[in-house]
C-alpha positions, 0 to 999 in steps of 0.5 A: 315766442315762448319757444324762443325764450325757453330755448334762451334759458336752457341756454343760458343755464348751459353756461352755469353748467360751463362754470360747473364743469370748470370747478369740477376739472379744477380738481383735476389740477390738483390731484394730478400736478399736485403728487410732484409736490409730495415726490421727495417728502415722501421719498425723505420719510420712508427712503424710497427710490425715485422710482419707487415713489412713481409706482404710487402715481403710477396707481393713481392713473390706473384707477384713472384709466378703470373709472374713466372709461365707466363714467364716460359710458354711464355719462352717455345715458344718464344723468352727470349728477349721480356720477360725480357725487360718487365721485366725490366720495372715492376721491375725497376718502382715497386722497384723505388716507393717504396721509395715514399710510406706512408703506408702498403698497398702502399709498399704491392702495390709496391712490388707486382708489382715488384714481376711480373717483378722479375718472368721472372729473375728466370725462363727465364735464367734457361730453356734457359740455359738449353736448350742451354746446353742439351746433351752437356759437361759441362751443370751442369756447365753452369746452376750453373753458372746462377745461381750463379748470386743470390749469387754474387747478394746478396753479392754484393748488401746487403752491398751496400744497406745497406751502401746507406740507411746510406748515402742517406736514405732508400727513396732515396736508393729505387730509385737507387735500381730500376734504377740499377735492369731496367739497368741490366736486359735490358743490359742482354736481348739484349744478350739472345736469343732462343736456335738454337735447338728450332728455327729449326736451329740445328736438323739434321747433329750435333753429339752433339744433337738429331733431336727431342731435342726440343720435348724431354720430358713429357708434362706438364700434363704428369709430374704434375701427376708423385710421382717424381714432387710431391716430387720435389715440396713438397722439393721446398716448404720446400726450399724456405720456409727457405730461406724466412724465413732466407733472412728477419729474419737474420738481425733483429735476428742477432742485437737483438743478439747486432750484428752492422746492419753493420755487420749483412748486411755484414754477409747477403751478405757473405751467398750470395756470399758463395751460389755463390760458392755453386751454381758453385760446384753444377754444377760441382758435377751434372757432375760428379753425378746426380742432385738428390744426389745434391739436397739431400745432399744441404738440409741436409746441410742447416738443418744442419747449420741453427743451428748456428742461435739457438746459435747466441752469438758472430759474429764469429757463425754468419759468421760460419753460412752464410759460411756454410749455404751459401754454401749449399744453394747455392748447391740446386738452380741449384739443382733443376732446374736441376733435372727437366730437369732430370727427365722431358726433354726440351718439358716443362722446362719452364712452370715446372720451373715456376710451381715448382717456383711459388707454393713454392714461394706463400707458402714461401711468408707467411714464413717471416709473420709467423715467425714474428708472432712467434716473436712477440708472443714469443719474440724469432725466436727460434721456427721458426728456429726449425721449418725450421731445421725440414723441411729441414732434411725431405726435404732431405730425401725426395730428397734421395729417389724419382724416376726418372719417366718412360717415 
């Protein structure tokens, strides 16, 4: 009876971990989705080309890529709390210092350090919550809630940052954003803690958790050399390339078509808001089907609705894009980390999340630069968006055909 009560108490605390993880990923909505709002103010201030402005975001993504592997490996072994606190310091300071830059290299350096802090906000909460809920009901819903923080963060921070830039200027806005990032991560870190299974506190006598749970699954070395891992890696690279291209260039593209910056910023935030819905739906769908087919469906939907940007002549087309593309993009994020746990188990989950994210982010870091280069060369984003659509269709096919590796 006492053991049953303790088990229920631990499951109950697991939902506090979910809420804390939600607010950690909430900051990713701020860090990743908001750069498009700063894009034209930076270009106007310094006279930089779109490719040059995009290179600063590339620096952020390189830092993020380095960090996400390292922090993913750390969270497989240690408590998430100190890792997140270090993240808060690095990213909060890096973002704040962006408001003090005078040239492109300074901006790149600040965003690189912000990225070094930001990597933990992906690998740590996604790995931690899967360990808390592995082999339990509503595991997909729990992961979907955690990752939905990105979408809500984008919906909240994108219009907020646009408003702050109008009132206080882009320099002061960077300082405010950095302080908010620091405060949210620190508060969330105080709640996050290691799963009781990984701590050896819940191994015997539990009908929900097998005794070997902490060691269950393939090692990193074995997982890396499977066809399934290669497929997941390719899909994630494709989706990150698409997401980074859209996140950075959607607002400039919309304003080029005559849509006001305020409406464009609100639309980007709305895309994040509907991705929030998609992330929740992804968890619910996976609890009834599986993560693999959810991933394939999400990539297909992203490809189809990206076509709206090719015919962006009216505001309603922009909102059609952000609603449907946002939902499918949101479905993809939990499906990616969920299929890693589903295919490879919990043993090296944090490191596998880190590796897939890092490689994809490293490649995706150059996607906004390439899209900016295409625009500078052709005067249009048309071919950049067509290329992204073709990649997403390919990703959907790969996701539908991949097979779970043998244990």
